[in-house]
mmCIF file of the N, C-alpha and C atoms, coordinates in Angstrom:
data_MODEL
# 
_entry.id   MODEL 
# 
loop_
_atom_site.group_PDB 
_atom_site.id 
_atom_site.type_symbol 
_atom_site.label_atom_id 
_atom_site.label_alt_id 
_atom_site.label_comp_id 
_atom_site.label_asym_id 
_atom_site.label_entity_id 
_atom_site.label_seq_id 
_atom_site.pdbx_PDB_ins_code 
_atom_site.Cartn_x 
_atom_site.Cartn_y 
_atom_site.Cartn_z 
_atom_site.occupancy 
_atom_site.B_iso_or_equiv 
_atom_site.pdbx_formal_charge 
_atom_site.auth_seq_id 
_atom_site.auth_comp_id 
_atom_site.auth_asym_id 
_atom_site.auth_atom_id 
_atom_site.pdbx_PDB_model_num 
ATOM 1   N N  . ASN A 1 1  ? -25.892 -10.396 22.764  1.00 0.00 ? 1  ASN A N  1 
ATOM 2   C CA . ASN A 1 1  ? -25.023 -10.765 21.842  1.00 0.00 ? 1  ASN A CA 1 
ATOM 3   C C  . ASN A 1 1  ? -25.641 -11.430 20.521  1.00 0.00 ? 1  ASN A C  1 
ATOM 4   N N  . SER A 1 2  ? -25.572 -10.570 19.430  1.00 0.00 ? 2  SER A N  1 
ATOM 5   C CA . SER A 1 2  ? -26.154 -11.128 18.151  1.00 0.00 ? 2  SER A CA 1 
ATOM 6   C C  . SER A 1 2  ? -25.002 -12.089 17.564  1.00 0.00 ? 2  SER A C  1 
ATOM 7   N N  . ARG A 1 3  ? -25.650 -13.127 16.998  1.00 0.00 ? 3  ARG A N  1 
ATOM 8   C CA . ARG A 1 3  ? -24.829 -14.123 16.199  1.00 0.00 ? 3  ARG A CA 1 
ATOM 9   C C  . ARG A 1 3  ? -25.457 -14.195 14.767  1.00 0.00 ? 3  ARG A C  1 
ATOM 10  N N  . ILE A 1 4  ? -24.425 -14.235 13.962  1.00 0.00 ? 4  ILE A N  1 
ATOM 11  C CA . ILE A 1 4  ? -24.748 -14.690 12.416  1.00 0.00 ? 4  ILE A CA 1 
ATOM 12  C C  . ILE A 1 4  ? -24.661 -16.166 12.382  1.00 0.00 ? 4  ILE A C  1 
ATOM 13  N N  . SER A 1 5  ? -25.679 -16.758 11.785  1.00 0.00 ? 5  SER A N  1 
ATOM 14  C CA . SER A 1 5  ? -25.721 -18.263 11.596  1.00 0.00 ? 5  SER A CA 1 
ATOM 15  C C  . SER A 1 5  ? -24.637 -18.623 10.655  1.00 0.00 ? 5  SER A C  1 
ATOM 16  N N  . GLY A 1 6  ? -23.877 -19.697 11.101  1.00 0.00 ? 6  GLY A N  1 
ATOM 17  C CA . GLY A 1 6  ? -22.800 -20.246 10.327  1.00 0.00 ? 6  GLY A CA 1 
ATOM 18  C C  . GLY A 1 6  ? -21.496 -19.528 10.581  1.00 0.00 ? 6  GLY A C  1 
ATOM 19  N N  . CYS A 1 7  ? -21.415 -18.559 11.350  1.00 0.00 ? 7  CYS A N  1 
ATOM 20  C CA . CYS A 1 7  ? -20.116 -18.019 11.680  1.00 0.00 ? 7  CYS A CA 1 
ATOM 21  C C  . CYS A 1 7  ? -19.780 -18.251 13.066  1.00 0.00 ? 7  CYS A C  1 
ATOM 22  N N  . ARG A 1 8  ? -18.642 -18.848 13.502  1.00 0.00 ? 8  ARG A N  1 
ATOM 23  C CA . ARG A 1 8  ? -18.136 -19.181 14.785  1.00 0.00 ? 8  ARG A CA 1 
ATOM 24  C C  . ARG A 1 8  ? -17.849 -17.881 15.589  1.00 0.00 ? 8  ARG A C  1 
ATOM 25  N N  . ASN A 1 9  ? -17.081 -17.136 14.977  1.00 0.00 ? 9  ASN A N  1 
ATOM 26  C CA . ASN A 1 9  ? -16.484 -15.963 15.631  1.00 0.00 ? 9  ASN A CA 1 
ATOM 27  C C  . ASN A 1 9  ? -16.998 -14.582 15.432  1.00 0.00 ? 9  ASN A C  1 
ATOM 28  N N  . SER A 1 10 ? -18.187 -14.592 15.028  1.00 0.00 ? 10 SER A N  1 
ATOM 29  C CA . SER A 1 10 ? -18.903 -13.320 14.564  1.00 0.00 ? 10 SER A CA 1 
ATOM 30  C C  . SER A 1 10 ? -19.168 -12.406 15.774  1.00 0.00 ? 10 SER A C  1 
ATOM 31  N N  . GLY A 1 11 ? -19.076 -12.830 16.997  1.00 0.00 ? 11 GLY A N  1 
ATOM 32  C CA . GLY A 1 11 ? -19.165 -11.779 18.108  1.00 0.00 ? 11 GLY A CA 1 
ATOM 33  C C  . GLY A 1 11 ? -17.996 -11.085 18.499  1.00 0.00 ? 11 GLY A C  1 
ATOM 34  N N  . ILE A 1 12 ? -16.833 -11.730 17.864  1.00 0.00 ? 12 ILE A N  1 
ATOM 35  C CA . ILE A 1 12 ? -15.475 -11.261 18.434  1.00 0.00 ? 12 ILE A CA 1 
ATOM 36  C C  . ILE A 1 12 ? -14.780 -10.309 17.246  1.00 0.00 ? 12 ILE A C  1 
ATOM 37  N N  . ILE A 1 13 ? -14.652 -9.169  17.544  1.00 0.00 ? 13 ILE A N  1 
ATOM 38  C CA . ILE A 1 13 ? -13.988 -8.033  16.654  1.00 0.00 ? 13 ILE A CA 1 
ATOM 39  C C  . ILE A 1 13 ? -12.536 -8.420  16.230  1.00 0.00 ? 13 ILE A C  1 
ATOM 40  N N  . GLY A 1 14 ? -12.177 -8.473  15.008  1.00 0.00 ? 14 GLY A N  1 
ATOM 41  C CA . GLY A 1 14 ? -10.707 -8.612  14.612  1.00 0.00 ? 14 GLY A CA 1 
ATOM 42  C C  . GLY A 1 14 ? -10.452 -9.947  14.156  1.00 0.00 ? 14 GLY A C  1 
ATOM 43  N N  . ASN A 1 15 ? -11.257 -11.027 14.562  1.00 0.00 ? 15 ASN A N  1 
ATOM 44  C CA . ASN A 1 15 ? -10.925 -12.382 14.189  1.00 0.00 ? 15 ASN A CA 1 
ATOM 45  C C  . ASN A 1 15 ? -11.358 -12.622 12.664  1.00 0.00 ? 15 ASN A C  1 
ATOM 46  N N  . SER A 1 16 ? -10.539 -13.376 12.025  1.00 0.00 ? 16 SER A N  1 
ATOM 47  C CA . SER A 1 16 ? -10.864 -13.656 10.484  1.00 0.00 ? 16 SER A CA 1 
ATOM 48  C C  . SER A 1 16 ? -12.036 -14.531 10.458  1.00 0.00 ? 16 SER A C  1 
ATOM 49  N N  . LEU A 1 17 ? -12.809 -14.448 9.429   1.00 0.00 ? 17 LEU A N  1 
ATOM 50  C CA . LEU A 1 17 ? -13.935 -15.287 9.324   1.00 0.00 ? 17 LEU A CA 1 
ATOM 51  C C  . LEU A 1 17 ? -13.594 -16.354 8.169   1.00 0.00 ? 17 LEU A C  1 
ATOM 52  N N  . GLN A 1 18 ? -12.310 -16.483 7.867   1.00 0.00 ? 18 GLN A N  1 
ATOM 53  C CA . GLN A 1 18 ? -11.905 -17.476 6.975   1.00 0.00 ? 18 GLN A CA 1 
ATOM 54  C C  . GLN A 1 18 ? -11.693 -18.873 7.619   1.00 0.00 ? 18 GLN A C  1 
ATOM 55  N N  . SER A 1 19 ? -11.877 -19.892 6.908   1.00 0.00 ? 19 SER A N  1 
ATOM 56  C CA . SER A 1 19 ? -11.835 -21.262 7.367   1.00 0.00 ? 19 SER A CA 1 
ATOM 57  C C  . SER A 1 19 ? -10.224 -21.503 7.383   1.00 0.00 ? 19 SER A C  1 
ATOM 58  N N  . ARG A 1 20 ? -9.875  -22.605 8.021   1.00 0.00 ? 20 ARG A N  1 
ATOM 59  C CA . ARG A 1 20 ? -8.444  -23.084 8.023   1.00 0.00 ? 20 ARG A CA 1 
ATOM 60  C C  . ARG A 1 20 ? -8.076  -23.541 6.603   1.00 0.00 ? 20 ARG A C  1 
ATOM 61  N N  . ALA A 1 21 ? -9.011  -24.161 5.760   1.00 0.00 ? 21 ALA A N  1 
ATOM 62  C CA . ALA A 1 21 ? -8.730  -24.493 4.443   1.00 0.00 ? 21 ALA A CA 1 
ATOM 63  C C  . ALA A 1 21 ? -8.550  -23.090 3.531   1.00 0.00 ? 21 ALA A C  1 
ATOM 64  N N  . GLN A 1 22 ? -9.210  -22.081 3.708   1.00 0.00 ? 22 GLN A N  1 
ATOM 65  C CA . GLN A 1 22 ? -9.157  -20.881 2.964   1.00 0.00 ? 22 GLN A CA 1 
ATOM 66  C C  . GLN A 1 22 ? -7.930  -20.192 3.212   1.00 0.00 ? 22 GLN A C  1 
ATOM 67  N N  . ARG A 1 23 ? -7.364  -20.232 4.508   1.00 0.00 ? 23 ARG A N  1 
ATOM 68  C CA . ARG A 1 23 ? -6.129  -19.683 4.900   1.00 0.00 ? 23 ARG A CA 1 
ATOM 69  C C  . ARG A 1 23 ? -5.017  -20.391 4.123   1.00 0.00 ? 23 ARG A C  1 
ATOM 70  N N  . ALA A 1 24 ? -5.153  -21.809 4.181   1.00 0.00 ? 24 ALA A N  1 
ATOM 71  C CA . ALA A 1 24 ? -4.145  -22.639 3.684   1.00 0.00 ? 24 ALA A CA 1 
ATOM 72  C C  . ALA A 1 24 ? -3.963  -22.411 2.137   1.00 0.00 ? 24 ALA A C  1 
ATOM 73  N N  . GLN A 1 25 ? -5.189  -22.347 1.630   1.00 0.00 ? 25 GLN A N  1 
ATOM 74  C CA . GLN A 1 25 ? -5.265  -22.035 -0.028  1.00 0.00 ? 25 GLN A CA 1 
ATOM 75  C C  . GLN A 1 25 ? -4.510  -20.907 -0.337  1.00 0.00 ? 25 GLN A C  1 
ATOM 76  N N  . ARG A 1 26 ? -4.973  -19.763 0.442   1.00 0.00 ? 26 ARG A N  1 
ATOM 77  C CA . ARG A 1 26 ? -4.337  -18.512 0.201   1.00 0.00 ? 26 ARG A CA 1 
ATOM 78  C C  . ARG A 1 26 ? -2.874  -18.588 0.401   1.00 0.00 ? 26 ARG A C  1 
ATOM 79  N N  . ALA A 1 27 ? -2.351  -19.085 1.357   1.00 0.00 ? 27 ALA A N  1 
ATOM 80  C CA . ALA A 1 27 ? -0.930  -19.296 1.631   1.00 0.00 ? 27 ALA A CA 1 
ATOM 81  C C  . ALA A 1 27 ? -0.133  -19.971 0.533   1.00 0.00 ? 27 ALA A C  1 
ATOM 82  N N  . GLN A 1 28 ? -0.838  -21.135 -0.065  1.00 0.00 ? 28 GLN A N  1 
ATOM 83  C CA . GLN A 1 28 ? -0.200  -21.688 -1.131  1.00 0.00 ? 28 GLN A CA 1 
ATOM 84  C C  . GLN A 1 28 ? -0.217  -20.978 -2.417  1.00 0.00 ? 28 GLN A C  1 
ATOM 85  N N  . ALA A 1 29 ? -1.225  -20.110 -2.705  1.00 0.00 ? 29 ALA A N  1 
ATOM 86  C CA . ALA A 1 29 ? -1.250  -19.445 -3.836  1.00 0.00 ? 29 ALA A CA 1 
ATOM 87  C C  . ALA A 1 29 ? -0.174  -18.328 -3.684  1.00 0.00 ? 29 ALA A C  1 
ATOM 88  N N  . ARG A 1 30 ? -0.102  -17.645 -2.380  1.00 0.00 ? 30 ARG A N  1 
ATOM 89  C CA . ARG A 1 30 ? 0.925   -16.559 -2.364  1.00 0.00 ? 30 ARG A CA 1 
ATOM 90  C C  . ARG A 1 30 ? 2.281   -17.158 -2.559  1.00 0.00 ? 30 ARG A C  1 
ATOM 91  N N  . ALA A 1 31 ? 2.572   -18.474 -2.061  1.00 0.00 ? 31 ALA A N  1 
ATOM 92  C CA . ALA A 1 31 ? 3.820   -19.017 -2.266  1.00 0.00 ? 31 ALA A CA 1 
ATOM 93  C C  . ALA A 1 31 ? 4.154   -19.381 -3.773  1.00 0.00 ? 31 ALA A C  1 
ATOM 94  N N  . ARG A 1 32 ? 3.107   -19.780 -4.338  1.00 0.00 ? 32 ARG A N  1 
ATOM 95  C CA . ARG A 1 32 ? 3.258   -20.154 -5.759  1.00 0.00 ? 32 ARG A CA 1 
ATOM 96  C C  . ARG A 1 32 ? 3.616   -18.909 -6.618  1.00 0.00 ? 32 ARG A C  1 
ATOM 97  N N  . SER A 1 33 ? 2.812   -17.823 -6.353  1.00 0.00 ? 33 SER A N  1 
ATOM 98  C CA . SER A 1 33 ? 3.029   -16.659 -6.986  1.00 0.00 ? 33 SER A CA 1 
ATOM 99  C C  . SER A 1 33 ? 4.622   -15.960 -6.772  1.00 0.00 ? 33 SER A C  1 
ATOM 100 N N  . GLU A 1 34 ? 4.971   -16.156 -5.473  1.00 0.00 ? 34 GLU A N  1 
ATOM 101 C CA . GLU A 1 34 ? 6.295   -15.638 -5.275  1.00 0.00 ? 34 GLU A CA 1 
ATOM 102 C C  . GLU A 1 34 ? 7.310   -16.451 -5.962  1.00 0.00 ? 34 GLU A C  1 
ATOM 103 N N  . ARG A 1 35 ? 7.168   -17.738 -6.036  1.00 0.00 ? 35 ARG A N  1 
ATOM 104 C CA . ARG A 1 35 ? 8.077   -18.720 -6.867  1.00 0.00 ? 35 ARG A CA 1 
ATOM 105 C C  . ARG A 1 35 ? 8.079   -18.299 -8.399  1.00 0.00 ? 35 ARG A C  1 
ATOM 106 N N  . GLU A 1 36 ? 6.845   -18.162 -8.842  1.00 0.00 ? 36 GLU A N  1 
ATOM 107 C CA . GLU A 1 36 ? 6.877   -17.650 -10.325 1.00 0.00 ? 36 GLU A CA 1 
ATOM 108 C C  . GLU A 1 36 ? 7.515   -16.359 -10.561 1.00 0.00 ? 36 GLU A C  1 
ATOM 109 N N  . PHE A 1 37 ? 7.229   -15.368 -9.582  1.00 0.00 ? 37 PHE A N  1 
ATOM 110 C CA . PHE A 1 37 ? 7.892   -14.064 -9.669  1.00 0.00 ? 37 PHE A CA 1 
ATOM 111 C C  . PHE A 1 37 ? 9.516   -14.297 -9.572  1.00 0.00 ? 37 PHE A C  1 
ATOM 112 N N  . GLN A 1 38 ? 10.049  -15.108 -8.736  1.00 0.00 ? 38 GLN A N  1 
ATOM 113 C CA . GLN A 1 38 ? 11.477  -15.126 -8.687  1.00 0.00 ? 38 GLN A CA 1 
ATOM 114 C C  . GLN A 1 38 ? 12.137  -15.809 -10.029 1.00 0.00 ? 38 GLN A C  1 
ATOM 115 N N  . GLU A 1 39 ? 11.263  -16.539 -10.806 1.00 0.00 ? 39 GLU A N  1 
ATOM 116 C CA . GLU A 1 39 ? 11.795  -17.185 -11.976 1.00 0.00 ? 39 GLU A CA 1 
ATOM 117 C C  . GLU A 1 39 ? 12.105  -16.241 -13.102 1.00 0.00 ? 39 GLU A C  1 
ATOM 118 N N  . PHE A 1 40 ? 11.536  -15.039 -13.046 1.00 0.00 ? 40 PHE A N  1 
ATOM 119 C CA . PHE A 1 40 ? 11.737  -14.171 -14.191 1.00 0.00 ? 40 PHE A CA 1 
ATOM 120 C C  . PHE A 1 40 ? 12.896  -13.258 -13.777 1.00 0.00 ? 40 PHE A C  1 
ATOM 121 N N  . PRO A 1 41 ? 13.654  -12.830 -14.992 1.00 0.00 ? 41 PRO A N  1 
ATOM 122 C CA . PRO A 1 41 ? 14.720  -11.743 -14.665 1.00 0.00 ? 41 PRO A CA 1 
ATOM 123 C C  . PRO A 1 41 ? 14.233  -10.477 -14.066 1.00 0.00 ? 41 PRO A C  1 
ATOM 124 N N  . HIS A 1 42 ? 14.830  -9.795  -13.207 1.00 0.00 ? 42 HIS A N  1 
ATOM 125 C CA . HIS A 1 42 ? 14.446  -8.494  -12.790 1.00 0.00 ? 42 HIS A CA 1 
ATOM 126 C C  . HIS A 1 42 ? 15.502  -7.514  -13.287 1.00 0.00 ? 42 HIS A C  1 
ATOM 127 N N  . SER A 1 43 ? 15.044  -6.263  -13.344 1.00 0.00 ? 43 SER A N  1 
ATOM 128 C CA . SER A 1 43 ? 16.065  -5.318  -14.037 1.00 0.00 ? 43 SER A CA 1 
ATOM 129 C C  . SER A 1 43 ? 15.830  -3.988  -13.226 1.00 0.00 ? 43 SER A C  1 
ATOM 130 N N  . PHE A 1 44 ? 17.011  -3.144  -13.523 1.00 0.00 ? 44 PHE A N  1 
ATOM 131 C CA . PHE A 1 44 ? 16.984  -1.798  -12.862 1.00 0.00 ? 44 PHE A CA 1 
ATOM 132 C C  . PHE A 1 44 ? 17.125  -0.883  -14.230 1.00 0.00 ? 44 PHE A C  1 
ATOM 133 N N  . VAL A 1 45 ? 16.392  0.249   -14.331 1.00 0.00 ? 45 VAL A N  1 
ATOM 134 C CA . VAL A 1 45 ? 16.496  1.168   -15.321 1.00 0.00 ? 45 VAL A CA 1 
ATOM 135 C C  . VAL A 1 45 ? 16.915  2.678   -14.629 1.00 0.00 ? 45 VAL A C  1 
ATOM 136 N N  . PHE A 1 46 ? 18.178  2.942   -15.137 1.00 0.00 ? 46 PHE A N  1 
ATOM 137 C CA . PHE A 1 46 ? 18.498  4.202   -14.650 1.00 0.00 ? 46 PHE A CA 1 
ATOM 138 C C  . PHE A 1 46 ? 19.566  4.824   -15.562 1.00 0.00 ? 46 PHE A C  1 
ATOM 139 N N  . PRO A 1 47 ? 19.496  6.120   -15.794 1.00 0.00 ? 47 PRO A N  1 
ATOM 140 C CA . PRO A 1 47 ? 20.428  6.787   -16.752 1.00 0.00 ? 47 PRO A CA 1 
ATOM 141 C C  . PRO A 1 47 ? 21.871  6.936   -16.091 1.00 0.00 ? 47 PRO A C  1 
ATOM 142 N N  . ARG A 1 48 ? 22.881  6.813   -16.863 1.00 0.00 ? 48 ARG A N  1 
ATOM 143 C CA . ARG A 1 48 ? 24.267  7.114   -16.249 1.00 0.00 ? 48 ARG A CA 1 
ATOM 144 C C  . ARG A 1 48 ? 24.665  8.540   -16.762 1.00 0.00 ? 48 ARG A C  1 
ATOM 145 N N  . GLY A 1 49 ? 25.132  9.157   -15.774 1.00 0.00 ? 49 GLY A N  1 
ATOM 146 C CA . GLY A 1 49 ? 25.521  10.608  -15.999 1.00 0.00 ? 49 GLY A CA 1 
ATOM 147 C C  . GLY A 1 49 ? 24.384  11.541  -15.851 1.00 0.00 ? 49 GLY A C  1 
ATOM 148 N N  . ARG A 1 50 ? 24.582  12.825  -16.273 1.00 0.00 ? 50 ARG A N  1 
ATOM 149 C CA . ARG A 1 50 ? 23.383  13.729  -16.116 1.00 0.00 ? 50 ARG A CA 1 
ATOM 150 C C  . ARG A 1 50 ? 22.326  13.374  -17.256 1.00 0.00 ? 50 ARG A C  1 
ATOM 151 N N  . ALA A 1 51 ? 21.105  13.388  -16.647 1.00 0.00 ? 51 ALA A N  1 
ATOM 152 C CA . ALA A 1 51 ? 20.007  13.073  -17.635 1.00 0.00 ? 51 ALA A CA 1 
ATOM 153 C C  . ALA A 1 51 ? 19.058  14.274  -17.790 1.00 0.00 ? 51 ALA A C  1 
ATOM 154 N N  . GLY A 1 52 ? 18.880  14.671  -19.030 1.00 0.00 ? 52 GLY A N  1 
ATOM 155 C CA . GLY A 1 52 ? 17.904  15.728  -19.351 1.00 0.00 ? 52 GLY A CA 1 
ATOM 156 C C  . GLY A 1 52 ? 16.516  15.229  -19.368 1.00 0.00 ? 52 GLY A C  1 
ATOM 157 N N  . ARG A 1 53 ? 15.543  16.091  -19.596 1.00 0.00 ? 53 ARG A N  1 
ATOM 158 C CA . ARG A 1 53 ? 14.270  15.900  -19.439 1.00 0.00 ? 53 ARG A CA 1 
ATOM 159 C C  . ARG A 1 53 ? 13.704  14.841  -20.236 1.00 0.00 ? 53 ARG A C  1 
ATOM 160 N N  . SER A 1 54 ? 14.088  14.787  -21.553 1.00 0.00 ? 54 SER A N  1 
ATOM 161 C CA . SER A 1 54 ? 13.788  13.564  -22.465 1.00 0.00 ? 54 SER A CA 1 
ATOM 162 C C  . SER A 1 54 ? 14.340  12.268  -22.018 1.00 0.00 ? 54 SER A C  1 
ATOM 163 N N  . LEU A 1 55 ? 15.451  12.273  -21.516 1.00 0.00 ? 55 LEU A N  1 
ATOM 164 C CA . LEU A 1 55 ? 16.091  10.932  -21.123 1.00 0.00 ? 55 LEU A CA 1 
ATOM 165 C C  . LEU A 1 55 ? 15.396  10.309  -19.664 1.00 0.00 ? 55 LEU A C  1 
ATOM 166 N N  . ARG A 1 56 ? 14.988  11.311  -18.948 1.00 0.00 ? 56 ARG A N  1 
ATOM 167 C CA . ARG A 1 56 ? 14.362  11.031  -17.747 1.00 0.00 ? 56 ARG A CA 1 
ATOM 168 C C  . ARG A 1 56 ? 12.924  10.328  -18.158 1.00 0.00 ? 56 ARG A C  1 
ATOM 169 N N  . SER A 1 57 ? 12.275  11.139  -18.979 1.00 0.00 ? 57 SER A N  1 
ATOM 170 C CA . SER A 1 57 ? 10.949  10.599  -19.495 1.00 0.00 ? 57 SER A CA 1 
ATOM 171 C C  . SER A 1 57 ? 11.145  9.135   -20.233 1.00 0.00 ? 57 SER A C  1 
ATOM 172 N N  . LEU A 1 58 ? 12.030  9.008   -20.901 1.00 0.00 ? 58 LEU A N  1 
ATOM 173 C CA . LEU A 1 58 ? 12.226  7.834   -21.736 1.00 0.00 ? 58 LEU A CA 1 
ATOM 174 C C  . LEU A 1 58 ? 12.654  6.644   -20.640 1.00 0.00 ? 58 LEU A C  1 
ATOM 175 N N  . SER A 1 59 ? 13.502  6.907   -19.615 1.00 0.00 ? 59 SER A N  1 
ATOM 176 C CA . SER A 1 59 ? 13.793  5.932   -18.574 1.00 0.00 ? 59 SER A CA 1 
ATOM 177 C C  . SER A 1 59 ? 12.304  5.587   -17.715 1.00 0.00 ? 59 SER A C  1 
ATOM 178 N N  . ARG A 1 60 ? 11.654  6.498   -17.546 1.00 0.00 ? 60 ARG A N  1 
ATOM 179 C CA . ARG A 1 60 ? 10.270  6.407   -16.769 1.00 0.00 ? 60 ARG A CA 1 
ATOM 180 C C  . ARG A 1 60 ? 9.436   5.564   -17.635 1.00 0.00 ? 60 ARG A C  1 
ATOM 181 N N  . ASP A 1 61 ? 9.349   5.761   -18.865 1.00 0.00 ? 61 ASP A N  1 
ATOM 182 C CA . ASP A 1 61 ? 8.536   4.992   -19.764 1.00 0.00 ? 61 ASP A CA 1 
ATOM 183 C C  . ASP A 1 61 ? 9.128   3.352   -19.893 1.00 0.00 ? 61 ASP A C  1 
ATOM 184 N N  . LEU A 1 62 ? 10.332  3.455   -19.917 1.00 0.00 ? 62 LEU A N  1 
ATOM 185 C CA . LEU A 1 62 ? 10.876  1.971   -19.961 1.00 0.00 ? 62 LEU A CA 1 
ATOM 186 C C  . LEU A 1 62 ? 10.659  1.266   -18.630 1.00 0.00 ? 62 LEU A C  1 
ATOM 187 N N  . ARG A 1 63 ? 10.508  1.936   -17.612 1.00 0.00 ? 63 ARG A N  1 
ATOM 188 C CA . ARG A 1 63 ? 10.315  1.195   -16.285 1.00 0.00 ? 63 ARG A CA 1 
ATOM 189 C C  . ARG A 1 63 ? 8.842   0.836   -16.362 1.00 0.00 ? 63 ARG A C  1 
ATOM 190 N N  . ARG A 1 64 ? 7.909   1.655   -16.841 1.00 0.00 ? 64 ARG A N  1 
ATOM 191 C CA . ARG A 1 64 ? 6.622   1.224   -17.011 1.00 0.00 ? 64 ARG A CA 1 
ATOM 192 C C  . ARG A 1 64 ? 6.490   0.023   -17.970 1.00 0.00 ? 64 ARG A C  1 
ATOM 193 N N  . VAL A 1 65 ? 7.074   -0.128  -18.980 1.00 0.00 ? 65 VAL A N  1 
ATOM 194 C CA . VAL A 1 65 ? 7.022   -1.131  -19.919 1.00 0.00 ? 65 VAL A CA 1 
ATOM 195 C C  . VAL A 1 65 ? 7.552   -2.530  -19.163 1.00 0.00 ? 65 VAL A C  1 
ATOM 196 N N  . LEU A 1 66 ? 8.583   -2.529  -18.503 1.00 0.00 ? 66 LEU A N  1 
ATOM 197 C CA . LEU A 1 66 ? 9.143   -3.574  -17.750 1.00 0.00 ? 66 LEU A CA 1 
ATOM 198 C C  . LEU A 1 66 ? 8.625   -3.630  -16.259 1.00 0.00 ? 66 LEU A C  1 
ATOM 199 N N  . GLU A 1 67 ? 7.512   -2.870  -15.937 1.00 0.00 ? 67 GLU A N  1 
ATOM 200 C CA . GLU A 1 67 ? 7.149   -2.825  -14.711 1.00 0.00 ? 67 GLU A CA 1 
ATOM 201 C C  . GLU A 1 67 ? 7.111   -4.018  -13.687 1.00 0.00 ? 67 GLU A C  1 
ATOM 202 N N  . PRO A 1 68 ? 6.393   -5.052  -14.036 1.00 0.00 ? 68 PRO A N  1 
ATOM 203 C CA . PRO A 1 68 ? 6.329   -5.965  -13.009 1.00 0.00 ? 68 PRO A CA 1 
ATOM 204 C C  . PRO A 1 68 ? 7.462   -6.607  -12.377 1.00 0.00 ? 68 PRO A C  1 
ATOM 205 N N  . PHE A 1 69 ? 8.514   -6.426  -13.174 1.00 0.00 ? 69 PHE A N  1 
ATOM 206 C CA . PHE A 1 69 ? 9.872   -7.066  -12.726 1.00 0.00 ? 69 PHE A CA 1 
ATOM 207 C C  . PHE A 1 69 ? 11.001  -5.917  -12.666 1.00 0.00 ? 69 PHE A C  1 
ATOM 208 N N  . THR A 1 70 ? 10.577  -4.702  -12.495 1.00 0.00 ? 70 THR A N  1 
ATOM 209 C CA . THR A 1 70 ? 11.635  -3.519  -12.418 1.00 0.00 ? 70 THR A CA 1 
ATOM 210 C C  . THR A 1 70 ? 11.178  -2.705  -11.373 1.00 0.00 ? 70 THR A C  1 
ATOM 211 N N  . ALA A 1 71 ? 12.242  -2.148  -10.651 1.00 0.00 ? 71 ALA A N  1 
ATOM 212 C CA . ALA A 1 71 ? 12.016  -1.124  -9.560  1.00 0.00 ? 71 ALA A CA 1 
ATOM 213 C C  . ALA A 1 71 ? 11.458  -0.059  -10.143 1.00 0.00 ? 71 ALA A C  1 
ATOM 214 N N  . ARG A 1 72 ? 10.311  0.475   -9.733  1.00 0.00 ? 72 ARG A N  1 
ATOM 215 C CA . ARG A 1 72 ? 9.651   1.748   -10.200 1.00 0.00 ? 72 ARG A CA 1 
ATOM 216 C C  . ARG A 1 72 ? 10.473  2.932   -9.693  1.00 0.00 ? 72 ARG A C  1 
ATOM 217 N N  . ARG A 1 73 ? 10.952  2.809   -8.403  1.00 0.00 ? 73 ARG A N  1 
ATOM 218 C CA . ARG A 1 73 ? 11.615  4.078   -7.880  1.00 0.00 ? 73 ARG A CA 1 
ATOM 219 C C  . ARG A 1 73 ? 12.910  3.475   -7.271  1.00 0.00 ? 73 ARG A C  1 
ATOM 220 N N  . LEU A 1 74 ? 14.097  4.101   -7.536  1.00 0.00 ? 74 LEU A N  1 
ATOM 221 C CA . LEU A 1 74 ? 15.320  3.726   -7.065  1.00 0.00 ? 74 LEU A CA 1 
ATOM 222 C C  . LEU A 1 74 ? 15.789  4.600   -5.786  1.00 0.00 ? 74 LEU A C  1 
# 
């Protein structure tokens, strides 16, 4: 059984090699980013009625401009 110095669970496949502090820090960062994401307004971009090729292209471009806070596909 080979052991890597400094790693407790190196012989067990599937266990994370992160410390408890690293997992807590990652969880806090994830929660912070979710809170920040919820503060911004979200939007939907979709054409009303029959849309031609140019209108579909325009709505796709507008989705890309507003992308972090807009549904890419509806």
